[in-house]
Backbone bond lengths (Angstrom), bond angles and torsions (degrees), N, CA, C in turn:
res aa  C-N    CA-C-N  psi(-1)  N-CA   C-N-CA  omega(-1)  CA-C   N-CA-C  phi
1 X - - - 1.445 - - 1.523 108.32 -
2 X 1.292 115.41 135.52 1.453 120.04 178.52 1.517 109.76 -139.88
3 X 1.324 114.82 161.49 1.456 120.22 178.77 1.516 109.75 -73.68
4 X 1.325 116.85 146.79 1.456 119.21 172.05 1.519 109.19 -65.37
5 X 1.283 116.27 154.99 1.453 119.00 177.20 1.519 110.30 -131.61
6 X 1.303 114.32 147.51 1.454 121.45 -179.60 1.519 108.48 -83.11
7 X 1.318 116.17 125.41 1.456 120.75 179.34 1.518 109.13 -124.16
8 X 1.292 115.99 143.97 1.456 121.87 179.28 1.531 109.07 -70.95
9 X 1.304 116.95 125.98 1.454 121.20 177.91 1.518 109.48 -81.02
10 X 1.301 114.75 129.03 1.458 120.61 175.72 1.519 108.19 -118.67
11 X 1.302 115.91 118.73 1.451 120.98 -179.13 1.531 109.37 -67.18
12 X 1.347 117.02 129.31 1.463 119.67 179.01 1.531 111.07 -60.94
13 X 1.318 114.94 141.96 1.462 120.64 -178.53 1.528 112.16 -91.14
14 X 1.323 116.19 -23.53 1.467 120.88 -176.77 1.520 108.14 -138.72
15 X 1.301 117.34 156.15 1.463 121.70 -178.93 1.528 111.13 -58.62
16 X 1.311 118.35 -31.36 1.463 121.85 179.24 1.524 113.01 -70.77
17 X 1.341 117.68 -13.81 1.461 121.73 179.18 1.529 112.42 -82.23
18 X 1.329 117.46 -12.99 1.455 121.03 178.94 1.525 109.37 -74.53
19 X 1.346 117.67 141.64 1.470 119.81 -178.44 1.519 111.57 -73.07
20 X 1.307 115.35 152.92 1.465 121.79 171.79 1.524 105.76 -92.73
21 X 1.302 117.79 113.74 1.458 121.13 -177.54 1.513 110.30 106.87
22 X 1.350 117.00 -141.13 1.469 119.92 -178.44 1.528 111.75 -58.89
23 X 1.310 115.90 148.22 1.459 120.61 -178.48 1.517 112.47 -71.41
24 X 1.339 117.75 -23.07 1.459 121.36 -179.75 1.520 109.38 -154.23
25 X 1.302 116.49 159.94 1.457 120.66 176.26 1.524 109.67 -66.96
26 X 1.320 117.06 152.13 1.463 121.14 176.95 1.518 109.99 -57.72
27 X 1.313 116.79 139.31 1.456 121.66 179.65 1.511 113.66 88.88
28 X 1.328 117.67 4.67 1.457 121.31 179.44 1.516 109.34 -94.50
29 X 1.310 116.83 121.87 1.454 122.10 177.81 1.523 108.15 -124.09
30 X 1.324 116.63 148.66 1.459 119.14 -175.50 1.528 113.80 -113.84
31 X 1.339 118.52 -1.19 1.469 120.18 179.20 1.524 109.73 -150.19
32 X 1.325 117.22 141.64 1.461 121.88 175.62 1.518 109.88 -80.69
33 X 1.332 116.08 167.63 1.457 122.52 178.49 1.535 109.66 -52.19
34 X 1.302 115.50 132.23 1.462 120.79 -175.83 1.531 113.33 -80.01
35 X 1.322 118.27 -3.85 1.455 120.80 177.83 1.513 114.33 93.15
36 X 1.326 118.86 7.23 1.456 120.72 -178.59 1.522 112.65 -94.75
37 X 1.331 118.78 -0.11 1.464 122.10 179.82 1.525 109.27 -64.02
38 X 1.335 118.22 131.81 1.463 122.00 179.73 1.524 112.20 -100.75
39 X 1.327 117.01 -26.67 1.460 121.97 176.61 1.521 108.31 -131.33
40 X 1.332 114.40 151.41 1.457 118.81 178.00 1.523 109.31 -134.57
41 X 1.327 117.76 151.58 1.455 120.26 179.90 1.522 111.26 -83.91
42 X 1.321 115.56 145.89 1.462 120.74 169.58 1.526 106.84 -127.93
43 X 1.310 115.57 150.90 1.457 120.30 -178.25 1.528 109.93 -105.77
44 X 1.316 115.81 134.88 1.462 122.10 170.83 1.526 104.94 -97.51
45 X 1.334 116.42 94.08 1.470 122.01 -170.72 1.526 112.79 -60.32
46 X 1.316 117.78 -27.47 1.465 119.52 179.37 1.531 111.45 -69.57
47 X 1.324 117.94 -22.67 1.463 122.37 178.75 1.524 112.33 -92.97
48 X 1.316 117.45 -20.64 1.463 121.84 -175.35 1.522 110.61 -68.04
49 X 1.327 117.01 124.62 1.459 122.49 -179.83 1.531 111.66 -93.45
50 X 1.307 117.26 -4.86 1.460 120.35 -179.83 1.517 113.69 73.27
51 X 1.325 118.01 31.44 1.474 121.16 -179.87 1.526 111.85 -80.76
52 X 1.332 117.72 -20.25 1.467 125.29 176.77 1.531 114.24 63.41
53 X 1.317 116.80 21.25 1.459 119.94 176.20 1.528 110.32 -63.67
54 X 1.319 116.37 -37.86 1.466 121.11 177.93 1.530 110.38 -61.35
55 X 1.320 116.43 -38.77 1.467 121.95 177.95 1.524 110.57 -60.02
56 X 1.331 116.02 -42.55 1.462 120.81 -178.25 1.523 112.36 -68.18
57 X 1.324 117.23 -32.77 1.463 121.24 -176.44 1.525 114.40 -90.78
58 X 1.314 118.35 -17.08 1.471 120.75 -176.61 1.530 110.49 -61.95
59 X 1.346 117.96 116.48 1.465 120.10 -176.84 1.529 113.40 -72.60
60 X 1.325 117.60 -17.47 1.468 120.78 -178.05 1.519 113.04 -101.52
61 X 1.327 118.19 -9.00 1.458 121.22 -179.71 1.518 113.11 68.41
62 X 1.327 117.19 34.98 1.466 120.37 -175.36 1.524 113.63 -98.45
63 X 1.320 117.30 3.99 1.461 121.44 179.07 1.521 107.98 -100.39
64 X 1.328 115.98 133.95 1.459 119.81 179.84 1.524 110.18 -137.76
65 X 1.323 115.32 161.42 1.458 122.19 -178.32 1.521 110.06 -84.03
66 X 1.343 114.74 135.70 1.455 120.70 178.60 1.529 107.93 -147.59
67 X 1.317 118.33 112.43 1.466 123.29 -179.23 1.533 112.23 56.18
68 X 1.316 117.57 46.90 1.472 125.30 178.36 1.519 113.72 64.95
69 X 1.322 117.22 11.80 1.461 123.38 174.91 1.520 106.66 -125.45
70 X 1.320 117.67 -174.06 1.462 120.57 179.60 1.521 110.71 -110.39
71 X 1.312 114.82 163.12 1.448 121.67 173.58 1.528 107.35 -149.05
72 X 1.316 116.94 169.95 1.455 122.27 -175.67 1.518 111.29 -117.57
73 X 1.307 116.03 144.06 1.458 121.38 170.62 1.523 105.98 -99.09
74 X 1.337 115.79 97.29 1.458 121.16 -174.16 1.529 113.02 -68.76
75 X 1.315 118.31 -15.66 1.466 120.19 176.53 1.525 111.37 -63.20
76 X 1.343 116.73 -27.90 1.457 120.23 -175.31 1.528 113.75 -118.17
77 X 1.329 118.32 -8.34 1.462 121.93 179.81 1.529 109.95 -68.16
78 X 1.336 116.45 132.31 1.464 121.64 179.82 1.527 112.52 -94.67
79 X 1.346 117.39 -8.29 1.459 120.58 178.19 1.514 113.50 76.79
80 X 1.323 117.65 30.57 1.469 120.86 -176.35 1.529 112.71 -71.33
81 X 1.342 117.79 -28.12 1.460 121.23 177.42 1.520 115.02 87.07
82 X 1.316 118.11 3.54 1.464 120.44 179.68 1.524 110.41 -60.79
83 X 1.318 117.17 -40.38 1.466 120.96 -179.99 1.526 111.18 -58.93
84 X 1.310 116.39 -40.72 1.457 121.83 179.67 1.527 111.31 -66.79
85 X 1.320 116.52 -38.73 1.469 121.10 -178.95 1.521 112.07 -68.50
86 X 1.342 117.95 -37.92 1.463 120.07 -175.33 1.522 113.27 -87.23
87 X 1.325 118.63 -9.37 1.469 121.27 -177.83 1.533 109.80 -72.75
88 X 1.322 116.48 110.24 1.465 122.06 -178.48 1.527 112.06 -70.75
89 X 1.318 117.27 -20.48 1.465 121.81 -176.83 1.526 112.73 -97.30
90 X 1.334 116.71 2.46 1.473 122.72 -179.28 1.529 111.17 54.79
91 X 1.341 115.79 38.44 1.462 121.35 -178.25 1.526 112.20 -88.17
92 X 1.330 117.16 -12.51 1.465 120.97 -178.88 1.515 109.05 -113.69
93 X 1.314 115.08 126.77 1.460 121.75 -179.45 1.527 108.67 -120.73
94 X 1.310 116.34 139.36 1.465 121.37 175.98 1.520 107.55 -94.26
95 X 1.343 115.86 124.71 1.462 120.47 178.76 1.515 108.93 -121.46
96 X 1.312 115.94 160.06 1.449 122.19 179.92 1.538 109.64 -64.10
97 X 1.313 116.38 136.28 1.453 121.67 179.66 1.527 109.26 -56.52
98 X 1.315 116.95 131.95 1.457 122.02 -179.72 1.512 113.56 98.53
99 X 1.343 118.70 -17.90 1.466 121.17 177.24 1.520 108.96 -79.14
100 X 1.329 115.62 156.79 1.457 121.25 -176.43 1.520 112.56 -75.08
101 X 1.309 118.09 -47.53 1.456 121.77 176.33 1.518 115.94 82.10
102 X 1.315 117.65 26.37 1.467 119.75 178.40 1.499 111.59 -78.18
């Protein structure tokens, strides 16, 4: 598991420059969060069992492994809350954007 990374998009100049298969490698994102997220996930690491189910369900690929637990890349998280819904251990909580979440 690795963090997504921001890569500069370069428009192909010729039809042969287009990839065969996926348009980009997994973990490639071309834009940071636009600032419209109203809620964001926080992790309660003491509750996290390290099952990585949230990682599998995250549609944006913004969850990554850190010290056998998970963490979020808030630059790309859209605040959809899917990670919170699928967490069987209730280790992920959605809080209002701008709140501390301690």
